[in-house]
TIFI-483125 format. One record per atom (N, C-alpha, C): residue in one letter; y, x, z negated. Coordinates in steps of 0.1 Angstrom, whole numbers, padded with zeros to 4 digits, always signed. Each point is the difference from the previous one (the first is absolute). Layout:
<atoms>
AYXZ
...
</atoms>
This chain:
<atoms>
M+0110-0692-1456
M-0005+0003+0014
M+0012+0001+0009
A-0001+0011+0009
A+0011+0002+0010
A+0000-0011+0010
S+0012-0004+0005
S+0001-0010+0009
S-0005+0005+0014
I-0006-0010+0008
I-0005+0004+0013
I+0011+0001+0010
T-0001+0011+0008
T+0011+0002+0010
T-0005-0001+0014
I+0009+0000+0010
I-0004+0000+0014
I-0009+0011+0003
K+0002+0012-0006
K-0008+0012+0002
K-0014-0003-0004
D-0002-0007-0011
D-0014-0003-0005
D-0007-0009+0010
I+0007-0010+0005
I-0006-0009+0010
I-0004+0008+0013
A+0009+0009+0004
A-0003+0008+0012
A-0012+0008-0002
K-0002+0006-0012
K-0011+0009-0003
K-0013-0009+0000
E+0001-0012-0005
E-0012-0009-0002
E-0004-0005+0014
T+0009-0003+0009
T-0003-0006+0013
T-0002+0011+0011
G+0005+0012-0002
G-0001+0010+0010
G+0009-0001+0011
V+0011-0007-0002
V+0011-0001+0010
V+0012+0006-0005
S+0010+0002+0008
S+0012+0008-0004
S+0009-0009-0009
I+0008+0008-0008
I+0010-0007-0008
I+0009-0009+0008
A+0005+0005+0011
A+0009-0007+0009
A-0006-0013+0004
T-0013+0000+0004
T-0007-0012+0004
T-0001-0010-0012
V-0003+0004-0011
V-0001-0008-0012
V+0014-0007-0003
S+0010+0008+0001
S+0014-0005-0002
S+0003-0011+0010
R-0004+0002+0013
R+0003-0010+0010
R-0007-0013-0003
V-0012+0001-0004
V-0008-0012-0003
V+0006-0007-0012
L+0002+0007-0011
L+0005-0006-0012
L+0014-0006+0001
N+0008+0006+0009
N+0014-0005+0002
N+0001-0009+0012
N-0012-0002+0007
N+0000-0008+0012
N+0010+0004+0011
T+0000+0013+0002
T+0009+0006+0010
T-0008+0009+0009
G+0003-0001+0013
G-0007+0009+0009
G-0014-0005+0003
Y-0007+0008+0009
Y-0014-0005+0005
Y-0011+0006-0009
A-0010-0008-0002
A-0013+0005-0006
A-0011-0010+0005
S-0011+0005+0004
S-0011-0009+0004
S-0004-0010-0011
E-0006-0011+0004
E-0005-0010-0009
E-0010+0006-0010
E-0009+0009+0006
E-0010+0007-0009
E+0007+0008-0011
I+0009+0008+0004
I+0007+0009-0009
I+0008-0009-0010
R+0007-0010+0005
R+0008-0009-0009
R-0009-0006-0011
E-0011-0005+0005
E-0009-0007-0010
E-0005+0010-0010
K-0004+0012+0005
K-0005+0011-0009
K+0011+0004-0011
V+0012+0002+0004
V+0011+0004-0009
V+0003-0011-0010
L+0001-0013+0005
L+0004-0011-0009
L-0011-0003-0010
S-0013+0001+0004
S-0011-0003-0009
S-0001+0011-0011
T+0003+0013+0004
T+0000+0011-0009
T+0011-0001-0010
A+0012-0004+0005
A+0011-0001-0009
A-0002-0011-0010
M-0007-0011+0004
M-0003-0011-0009
M-0010+0005-0011
R-0011+0007+0005
R-0010+0004-0009
R+0005+0010-0010
L+0010+0009+0004
L+0005+0010-0009
L+0012-0006-0009
N+0003-0013+0002
N+0011-0006-0007
N+0014+0007+0002
Y+0002+0003+0013
Y+0012+0007+0004
Y+0012-0009-0002
L+0011+0005-0006
L+0012-0007-0002
L+0011+0008+0007
P+0008-0006+0009
P+0011+0007+0007
P+0011+0004-0010
N+0006+0011+0003
N+0010+0005-0009
N+0014-0006+0005
A+0004-0010-0008
A+0012-0008+0004
A+0012+0009-0001
V+0001+0009-0009
V+0011+0008-0002
V+0002+0010+0012
A-0011+0006+0004
A+0000+0009+0011
A+0004-0007+0013
R-0005-0012+0001
R+0003-0008+0012
R+0015-0004+0001
S+0005-0003-0012
S+0014-0004-0001
S+0009+0012+0003
L-0004+0012-0004
L+0008+0012+0003
L+0001+0002+0015
K-0012-0002+0007
K-0001+0002+0014
K+0009-0010+0008
N-0001-0013-0005
N+0007-0011+0007
N+0014-0002-0005
E+0004+0007-0011
E+0013-0001-0006
E+0002-0015-0004
K-0010-0007-0004
K+0001-0014-0004
K-0012-0003-0009
T+0003-0007-0011
T-0010-0004-0010
T-0003-0015+0000
N+0008-0008+0007
N-0001-0014-0001
N+0001-0006-0014
T+0007+0007-0009
T+0002-0005-0013
T+0015-0001-0003
I+0003-0009-0009
I+0014-0002-0004
I+0000-0001-0015
G+0008+0009-0006
G+0001+0000-0015
G+0010-0010-0005
V-0004-0007-0011
V+0009-0010-0006
V+0001+0004-0015
V+0013+0003-0004
V+0002+0003-0014
V+0009-0010-0006
I-0005-0007-0010
I+0007-0011-0006
I+0002+0003-0015
P+0009-0006-0007
P+0002+0004-0014
P-0009-0007-0010
D-0007-0011+0004
D-0009-0007-0009
D-0011-0007+0008
I-0012+0006+0000
I-0011-0005+0008
I-0005-0013-0005
T+0003-0004-0013
T-0005-0012-0006
T+0010-0012+0003
N+0012+0003+0005
N+0009-0011+0003
N-0003-0007+0013
S-0002-0013-0001
S-0004-0008+0012
S+0010+0001+0011
Y+0012+0002-0004
Y+0011+0001+0010
Y-0003+0011+0010
F-0003+0012-0006
F-0002+0012+0009
F-0014-0001+0007
M-0009-0006-0007
M-0013-0002+0007
M+0001-0009+0012
Q+0008-0010-0001
Q+0002-0009+0011
Q+0007+0007+0012
I+0010+0008-0004
I+0006+0009+0011
I-0010+0008+0007
S-0009+0007-0008
S-0010+0008+0005
S-0010-0007+0009
K-0003-0013-0004
K-0009-0008+0008
K+0006-0003+0013
G+0013-0003+0000
G+0007-0003+0013
G+0000+0012+0009
I+0002+0012-0006
I-0001+0012+0008
I-0013+0002+0006
E-0011-0001-0008
E-0013+0002+0004
E-0004-0009+0011
D+0003-0013-0002
D-0004-0010+0010
D+0007+0003+0014
T+0011+0006+0000
T+0007+0003+0012
T-0005+0013+0007
I-0002+0010-0008
I-0003+0013+0007
I-0015+0002+0002
H-0009-0007-0007
H-0014+0002+0001
H-0005-0003+0015
Q+0006-0010+0006
Q-0004-0003+0014
Q+0003+0011+0010
Y+0008+0009-0004
Y+0004+0012+0008
Y-0008+0012-0004
G-0010-0002-0008
G-0009+0012-0004
G+0005+0008-0012
Y+0010-0005-0007
Y+0005+0008-0012
Y-0005-0006-0013
N-0002+0009-0009
N-0004-0004-0014
N+0010+0006-0010
L+0000-0007-0012
L+0010+0003-0010
L-0007+0009-0011
I+0008+0009-0005
I-0003+0008-0012
I+0010-0004-0011
F-0004-0005-0011
F+0009-0005-0011
F+0002+0010-0011
G+0012+0000-0005
G+0003+0008-0012
G+0010-0008-0008
S+0000+0002-0014
S+0009-0007-0008
S+0008+0011-0008
G+0013-0001+0001
G+0009+0009-0008
G+0002-0004-0014
N-0004-0012-0004
N+0001-0005-0014
N+0014+0001-0005
E+0010-0002+0009
E+0014+0001-0004
E+0004+0013-0006
H-0008+0011+0004
H+0003+0014-0004
H+0003+0008+0012
S+0011+0007+0000
S+0004+0008+0011
S-0010+0011+0003
K-0005+0007-0011
K-0008+0011+0001
K-0014-0004+0007
K-0005-0011-0004
K-0013-0004+0006
K+0002-0004+0014
E+0011-0007+0003
E+0003-0003+0014
E+0001+0012+0008
S+0007+0010-0005
S+0001+0013+0008
S-0014+0006+0003
E-0009-0001-0010
E-0013+0006+0002
E-0008-0008+0011
M+0002-0013+0000
M-0006-0009+0010
M+0005+0003+0014
L+0013+0002+0001
L+0006+0003+0013
L-0005+0013+0005
Q-0001+0010-0009
Q-0005+0013+0004
Q-0015+0000+0005
V-0008-0008-0007
V-0014-0002+0004
V-0001-0006+0014
L+0008-0011+0002
L+0000-0007+0013
L+0005+0010+0011
F+0010+0008-0003
F+0005+0009+0010
F-0011+0010+0004
E-0007+0005-0010
E-0010+0010+0002
E-0012-0006+0007
K-0002-0013-0002
K-0011-0007+0007
K+0003-0003+0015
R+0013+0003+0004
R+0004-0002+0013
R+0000-0015+0004
V+0004-0009-0009
V+0000-0014+0004
V+0010-0001+0012
D-0001-0011+0008
D+0008-0002+0011
D+0014-0005-0003
A+0001-0007-0012
A+0012-0006-0004
A-0001-0003-0015
I+0012-0003-0006
I+0000-0003-0015
I+0009-0012-0002
V-0005-0009-0008
V+0008-0012-0005
V+0003+0003-0015
L+0012-0001-0004
L+0004+0004-0013
L+0009-0010-0007
A-0004-0004-0012
A+0009-0008-0009
A+0003+0010-0011
T+0011+0007+0000
T+0002+0011-0008
T+0005-0003-0014
S-0004+0008-0010
S+0005-0001-0013
S+0012+0009-0002
G+0004+0007+0010
G+0012+0009+0000
G-0003+0014-0003
G+0010+0009+0003
G-0001+0014-0004
G-0008+0009+0009
N-0005-0005+0012
N-0008+0008+0009
N+0006+0003+0013
E+0013+0000+0001
E+0007+0002+0013
E-0004+0013+0007
E-0003+0010-0008
E-0003+0013+0007
E-0013+0000+0008
I-0011-0006-0007
I-0013+0000+0008
I+0000-0011+0011
I+0008-0010-0003
I+0001-0011+0011
I+0007+0006+0012
E+0010+0008-0002
E+0007+0007+0011
E-0009+0010+0007
K-0008+0007-0007
K-0010+0010+0005
K-0010-0008+0009
I-0005-0011-0004
I-0009-0008+0007
I+0006-0005+0013
K+0012-0005-0001
K+0007-0006+0011
K+0003+0011+0011
K+0004+0012-0004
K+0002+0011+0009
K-0013+0005+0007
S-0011-0003-0006
S-0013+0004+0006
S-0004-0009+0011
G+0007-0011+0001
G-0003-0009+0011
G-0008-0012-0004
I-0004-0001-0013
I-0008-0012-0005
I+0010-0011-0003
P-0002-0012+0007
P+0009-0011-0003
P-0001-0005-0014
I+0011-0004-0006
I+0000-0005-0013
I+0008-0014+0000
V-0007-0010-0005
V+0007-0013-0001
V+0002-0003-0015
L+0012-0002-0004
L+0003-0004-0013
L-0002-0015-0002
I-0007-0004-0010
I-0003-0015-0002
I+0005-0003-0014
D+0008-0011-0001
D+0005-0006-0012
D+0011+0008-0006
R+0000+0013+0000
R+0010+0008-0007
R+0006+0010+0010
K+0013+0002-0002
K+0008+0010+0008
K-0001+0014-0007
I+0005+0010+0007
I+0003+0013-0006
I+0014+0003+0002
N+0008+0002-0010
N+0014+0002+0000
N+0004+0010+0010
G+0008-0004+0010
G+0005+0010+0010
G-0010+0003+0011
K-0013-0004-0001
K-0010+0003+0010
K-0004-0012+0008
E+0003-0012-0005
E-0006-0012+0007
E+0004-0002+0014
H+0012+0006+0004
H+0005-0001+0013
H-0008+0008+0010
D-0008+0010-0005
D-0007+0009+0009
D-0015-0005+0002
L-0004-0009-0009
L-0014-0004+0000
L-0002-0015+0003
D-0011-0004+0005
D-0003-0014+0002
D-0001-0007-0014
L+0005-0012+0000
L+0002-0007-0013
L-0003-0014+0001
V-0009-0005-0010
V-0003-0015-0001
V+0003-0004-0014
I+0010-0007-0002
I+0004-0004-0014
I+0004-0014-0001
E+0004-0004-0012
E+0005-0014-0003
E+0015+0002-0003
D+0008-0011+0002
D+0014-0001-0004
D+0000-0002-0015
N-0002+0010-0008
N-0001-0001-0015
N+0012-0005-0006
I+0012+0005+0004
I+0013-0005-0006
I+0002-0015+0001
E-0002-0005+0012
E+0002-0014+0003
E-0010-0009-0007
A-0012+0004+0000
A-0011-0008-0007
A+0002+0000-0015
A+0004+0011-0006
A+0002+0001-0014
A+0013-0008-0004
Y+0010+0001+0009
Y+0012-0008-0002
Y-0003-0015+0000
E-0008-0005+0010
E-0003-0014+0000
E-0008-0004-0012
L-0009+0008-0004
L-0008-0003-0012
L+0008-0001-0012
T+0009+0009-0002
T+0009+0000-0012
T+0010-0012+0001
K+0005-0003+0012
K+0010-0010+0002
K-0007-0014-0003
H-0012-0001+0003
H-0007-0013-0003
H+0000-0002-0015
L-0003+0010-0008
L-0001-0002-0014
L+0014-0003-0006
L+0010+0007+0006
L+0014-0003-0004
L+0004-0014+0003
D-0003-0005+0012
D+0003-0013+0004
D-0006-0011-0009
L-0012+0004-0006
L-0007-0010-0009
L+0006+0001-0014
G+0010+0009-0003
G+0006+0000-0013
G-0003+0012-0008
H-0009+0008+0004
H-0004+0012-0008
H+0010+0011+0001
T+0006+0004-0011
T+0010+0011-0001
T-0005+0012-0007
R-0010-0003-0009
R-0007+0012-0007
R-0014+0002+0006
I+0000+0009+0010
I-0012+0003+0008
I-0005+0014-0004
G-0012+0001-0005
G-0006+0013-0002
G-0005+0006+0013
V+0004+0012+0003
V-0004+0006+0012
V-0010+0011-0002
V-0011+0000+0007
V-0010+0010+0000
V+0000+0008+0013
N+0007+0011-0001
N+0002+0009+0013
N-0013+0008+0002
G-0002+0003+0013
G-0010+0010+0004
G+0007+0013-0001
S-0006+0011+0005
S+0005+0013-0001
S+0013+0001+0008
L+0011+0005-0006
L+0013+0002+0007
L+0001+0013+0007
T-0012+0007+0002
T+0000+0012+0008
T-0005-0003+0014
V-0004-0013+0003
V-0005-0003+0013
V+0009-0012+0005
S+0000-0001+0013
S+0009-0009+0007
S-0002-0015-0004
T-0012-0004-0002
T-0003-0014-0004
T+0006-0003-0013
G-0002+0009-0010
G+0006-0002-0013
G+0015-0001+0000
I+0006+0009+0007
I+0015+0001+0001
I+0005-0012+0006
E-0005-0004+0012
E+0005-0011+0008
E-0002-0014-0007
R-0011-0002-0007
R-0002-0013-0006
R+0010-0001-0012
Y+0002+0011-0007
Y+0010+0000-0011
Y+0014-0003+0005
R+0003+0006+0012
R+0013-0003+0006
R+0002-0015+0004
G-0011-0006+0004
G+0000-0014+0004
G+0003-0008-0012
Y-0006+0003-0012
Y+0003-0007-0012
Y+0015+0002-0004
Q+0004+0012+0001
Q+0014+0003-0004
Q+0010-0008+0008
K-0003+0000+0013
K+0009-0008+0010
K+0001-0014-0005
A-0011-0006-0003
A+0000-0014-0004
A+0007-0003-0013
I-0001+0008-0010
I+0007-0003-0013
I+0015+0003+0002
Q+0003+0010+0008
Q+0014+0003+0002
Q+0007-0012+0007
E-0006-0006+0009
E+0005-0012+0007
E+0003-0011-0010
K-0009-0001-0010
K+0002-0011-0010
K+0009+0004-0011
G+0005+0012+0000
G+0010+0005-0010
G-0007+0003-0013
I-0013+0004+0000
I-0008+0003-0012
I+0000+0015-0002
T+0003+0004-0012
T-0001+0015-0003
T-0014+0003-0003
E-0004+0011+0005
E-0014+0005-0002
E-0002+0004-0015
D-0011-0004-0006
D-0003+0003-0014
D-0011+0011+0001
P+0003+0012-0005
P-0011+0011+0001
P-0012-0004-0008
K+0001-0009-0011
K-0011-0003-0008
K-0010-0009+0008
L+0005-0006+0011
L-0009-0009+0008
L-0006+0008+0012
I+0002+0013+0001
I-0005+0008+0011
I-0011+0009-0005
F-0012-0001+0005
F-0011+0009-0003
F-0004+0007+0013
N+0001+0014-0001
N-0003+0008+0012
N-0014+0005-0001
G-0009-0005+0009
G-0014+0004-0001
G-0004+0008+0012
G-0012-0001+0004
G-0006+0008+0011
G-0010-0007+0009
F+0001-0014+0001
F-0008-0008+0008
F-0015-0001-0005
I-0002+0002-0013
I-0014-0002-0005
I+0000-0011-0011
E-0012-0005-0002
E-0002-0012-0008
E+0005+0002-0014
S-0002+0012-0006
S+0005+0002-0014
S+0015-0001-0001
D+0007+0002+0011
D+0015-0002-0001
D+0004-0014-0003
G-0007-0010+0007
G+0002-0014-0003
G-0002-0003-0014
K-0011+0005-0006
K-0003-0003-0014
K+0010+0006-0009
E+0004+0012+0002
E+0010+0007-0008
E+0013-0007+0001
A+0004-0005+0012
A+0013-0006+0001
A+0000-0013-0008
V-0010-0008+0001
V-0001-0013-0008
V+0002+0003-0015
D-0007+0010-0005
D+0001+0004-0014
D+0014+0003-0004
R+0007+0007+0009
R+0014+0004-0003
R+0009-0012+0001
F-0001-0009+0010
F+0008-0011+0001
F-0001-0010-0011
L-0013-0002-0005
L-0002-0010-0011
L+0005+0005-0013
Q+0004+0013-0001
Q+0005+0005-0013
Q+0015-0002-0001
L+0006-0004+0012
L+0015-0003+0000
L+0004-0012-0008
A+0011+0001-0007
A+0005-0012-0007
A+0003-0012+0009
S+0005+0004+0012
S+0003-0011+0010
S-0010+0003+0012
K-0011-0007+0000
K-0011+0003+0009
K+0004-0005+0014
P-0006+0006+0011
P+0003-0005+0013
P-0007-0013+0002
T+0006-0009+0009
T-0007-0012+0003
T-0009+0001+0012
A+0002+0011+0007
A-0008+0003+0012
A-0003+0015+0001
I-0011+0004+0006
I-0003+0014+0002
I-0002+0002+0015
L+0006+0009+0006
L+0000+0003+0014
L-0007+0014+0002
S-0012+0000+0006
S-0008+0012+0001
S+0000+0004+0015
F+0002+0013+0003
F+0002+0005+0013
F-0013+0005+0007
N-0012-0003-0005
N-0012+0001+0009
N-0011-0007-0007
N-0010-0004+0008
N-0011-0009-0004
N-0008+0006-0012
T-0002+0013+0000
T-0008+0007-0010
T+0007-0001-0014
M+0013+0003+0000
M+0007-0002-0012
M+0001-0014-0005
T+0001-0009+0010
T+0000-0015-0004
T-0013-0004-0006
F-0011+0005+0004
F-0012-0003-0006
F+0000+0004-0015
G+0005+0012-0003
G+0002+0005-0013
G+0009-0009-0008
V+0010-0005+0006
V+0010-0010-0007
V-0008-0012-0004
L-0007-0006+0010
L-0008-0012-0003
L-0010+0002-0011
L-0008+0010+0001
L-0010+0003-0011
L+0006+0000-0014
Q+0012+0007-0001
Q+0006+0002-0013
Q+0006-0013-0005
L+0006-0007+0009
L+0006-0013-0005
L-0010-0009-0004
I-0011-0002+0007
I-0011-0009-0003
I-0007+0004-0013
S-0002+0014-0002
S-0006+0005-0012
S+0008-0003-0012
K+0013-0002+0001
K+0009-0003-0011
K+0003-0015-0001
G-0008-0008+0008
G+0001-0015-0002
G+0011-0007+0008
Y+0006+0007+0009
Y+0011-0006+0008
Y-0005-0008+0012
E+0006-0012+0002
E-0004-0008+0012
E+0010+0004+0011
I-0005+0001+0012
I+0008+0003+0012
I-0001-0012+0010
P+0012-0005+0003
P+0013+0004-0002
P+0007-0008-0012
E-0008-0008-0007
E+0007-0008-0011
E+0007+0008-0010
D-0005+0011-0005
D+0006+0009-0010
D+0009+0011+0006
I-0005+0005+0011
I+0008+0011+0007
I-0004+0000+0014
V+0009+0002+0009
V-0002+0000+0014
V-0003+0014+0005
V-0009+0001+0010
V-0004+0013+0006
V+0003-0001+0015
A+0007+0010+0005
A+0002+0001+0014
A-0005+0014+0005
S-0007+0000+0011
S-0006+0013+0004
S+0003+0004+0014
Y+0003+0013+0002
Y+0000+0005+0014
Y-0014+0002+0004
G-0006-0009+0007
G-0014+0001+0005
G-0008-0010-0008
E-0010-0006+0007
E-0008-0010-0006
E-0011+0006-0009
V-0003-0006-0011
V-0011+0004-0009
V-0011-0010+0001
E-0012+0005+0005
E-0011-0010+0001
E-0004-0007-0013
A+0001+0008-0011
A-0004-0006-0013
A+0009-0011-0004
A+0012-0001+0006
A+0009-0011-0004
A-0005-0013+0003
K-0009-0001+0010
K-0006-0013+0004
K-0008-0006-0011
L-0004+0008-0009
L-0009-0005-0011
L+0009-0006-0011
L+0013+0002+0000
L+0009-0006-0010
L-0001-0016+0001
K+0002-0006-0011
K+0000-0015-0001
K+0010-0006+0010
S+0012+0005-0001
S+0011-0006+0008
S+0003+0009+0013
Q-0006+0012+0001
Q+0003+0008+0011
Q+0015+0002+0003
G+0008+0001-0011
G+0014+0000+0001
G+0007+0013+0002
I-0003+0006+0011
I+0006+0013+0003
I+0007-0001+0014
T+0012+0006+0000
T+0007+0002+0013
T-0003+0014+0004
Y-0003+0002+0013
Y-0003+0013+0005
Y+0003+0001+0015
T+0001+0013+0004
T+0003+0003+0014
T-0013-0001+0008
N+0000-0007+0011
N-0011+0000+0009
N+0000+0012+0009
Q-0008+0010-0003
Q-0001+0012+0008
Q-0011-0002+0010
I+0000+0008+0011
I-0010-0001+0010
I-0006+0014+0003
P-0007+0006-0010
P-0005+0014+0002
P-0009+0002+0011
Y-0009-0010+0003
Y-0010+0001+0011
Y+0008+0002+0013
E+0010-0008+0002
E+0008+0001+0013
E+0007+0013+0000
M+0005+0005-0011
M+0006+0013+0000
M-0010+0011+0004
G-0012-0002-0005
G-0011+0010+0004
G-0003-0001+0015
V+0000-0012+0005
V-0003-0001+0015
V+0011+0007+0008
R+0012-0002-0004
R+0012+0006+0007
R-0001+0015-0001
T-0004+0005-0012
T-0002+0014-0002
T-0011+0006+0010
G-0011-0008+0001
G-0010+0004+0009
G+0004+0001+0014
E+0009-0010+0004
E+0005+0000+0014
E+0009+0012+0003
I+0008+0004-0010
I+0008+0012+0001
I-0009+0012+0002
L-0010+0001-0008
L-0010+0011+0001
L-0006+0001+0014
I-0004-0011+0005
I-0005+0000+0014
I+0010+0004+0010
D+0012-0005-0002
D+0011+0005+0009
D+0002+0015+0000
R-0002+0006-0012
R+0002+0014-0001
R-0012+0008+0006
L-0012-0005-0004
L-0012+0008+0003
L-0006-0002+0014
I+0002-0012+0005
I-0006-0003+0013
I+0011-0003+0011
N+0010-0007-0004
N+0010-0004+0011
N+0011+0010+0001
S+0000+0010-0008
S+0010+0011+0001
S+0015-0005-0001
I+0002-0011-0007
I+0014-0005-0001
I+0007+0008-0011
Q+0012+0004+0003
Q+0008+0008-0009
Q+0008-0009-0010
G+0003+0005-0011
G+0007-0008-0011
G+0013+0006-0003
P+0005-0003-0013
P-0008-0007-0010
P+0002-0016+0001
I-0010-0007-0005
I+0000-0014+0000
I+0003-0005-0015
H+0009-0009-0002
H+0003-0005-0013
H-0002-0015+0000
E-0009-0005-0008
E-0004-0014+0000
E+0003-0005-0014
V+0009-0011-0001
V+0004-0005-0014
V-0005-0015-0001
F-0009-0002-0009
F-0005-0014-0003
F+0009-0006-0010
K+0002-0013+0001
K+0008-0008-0010
K-0008-0010-0008
P-0004+0004-0012
P-0007-0009-0008
P+0007-0013-0003
T-0007-0011-0001
T+0006-0013-0004
T-0003-0003-0015
I+0007-0009-0006
I-0002-0003-0014
I-0008-0013-0002
N-0010+0000-0008
N-0008-0012-0004
N+0007-0006-0012
F+0008-0010+0002
F+0008-0005-0011
F-0008-0010-0009
N+0003+0001-0013
N-0006-0009-0010
N+0011-0007-0007
E+0003-0012+0003
E+0011-0008-0006
E-0003-0003-0015
Q-0012+0002-0005
Q-0003-0004-0014
Q+0006+0011-0009
T+0005+0010+0005
T+0005+0012-0008
T+0014-0002-0004
K+0006-0012+0001
K+0014-0002-0003
K+0002+0002-0015
F+0011+0006-0004
F+0003+0003-0014
F+0008-0011-0006
S-0004-0004-0012
S+0008-0011-0007
S+0002+0004-0014
N+0011-0003-0006
N+0003+0004-0014
N-0008-0009-0009
</atoms>
């Protein structure tokens, strides 16, 4: 069935298209009799306003696109919740998309949002999409980078991130101070800023201790659960196994925990686990013996929302760079003893 238009309502009521438009958009004068006639007819015919046409006329859609790498990760959903809670009171709604840590899918999502004429975009990039990001920026659509930088571009865009290097350094240093020298490292993707910076934090800590990096203890993954499982399998095959595993995001840590437990390991009695980011499932462990970074994704989302409002309503010029500093939730039960 064809959708009902203003023209159909005008024909049904016997009034002009211009009058119907004034009534439906609540602009200009129309008598109460005509107004009631138009509105009741629109309701009877199940008329739905064309939001796309209206947005083209107003040059505003009151929508903000959010593209994150993993829609199942609670960290990114808490960020999104913070954004939504902040911008909804100003009449804006979110459109979500997940890049699934794939550059091509992320590019497709960005193109869709661009074509939908969203008013702004929040992006946690998986990398490799500098060209379309630049095109969107030049079109005048504000872009806020969340969690991850874009090499060489972050100075031109609004940015809300964590101090990844320092947090990873402190996390590694804690393990070293407890006596762990053989630490299995589960890296995230080294093609994105979070992966690179957390790895650098680890390297900084072991260099200060005079420890030479062992390639056998480094597993390069991509921020997904199976990376944690695969890393555990590789580490446990070593003749000299690690006494601790350091995982650089919560999803990979979950994989680490599942695999260790499935193989009968007690945590932290048999092997210590440290995580960049809290893992909710860790609370179910008997001893809850995990050291992790205390991240505040909801607050990061709120700040992102405030920046969006500054751009869209307050006309404040940028760029704005906000750096959050995660703290470490220390677990002293993870001390290593021969």
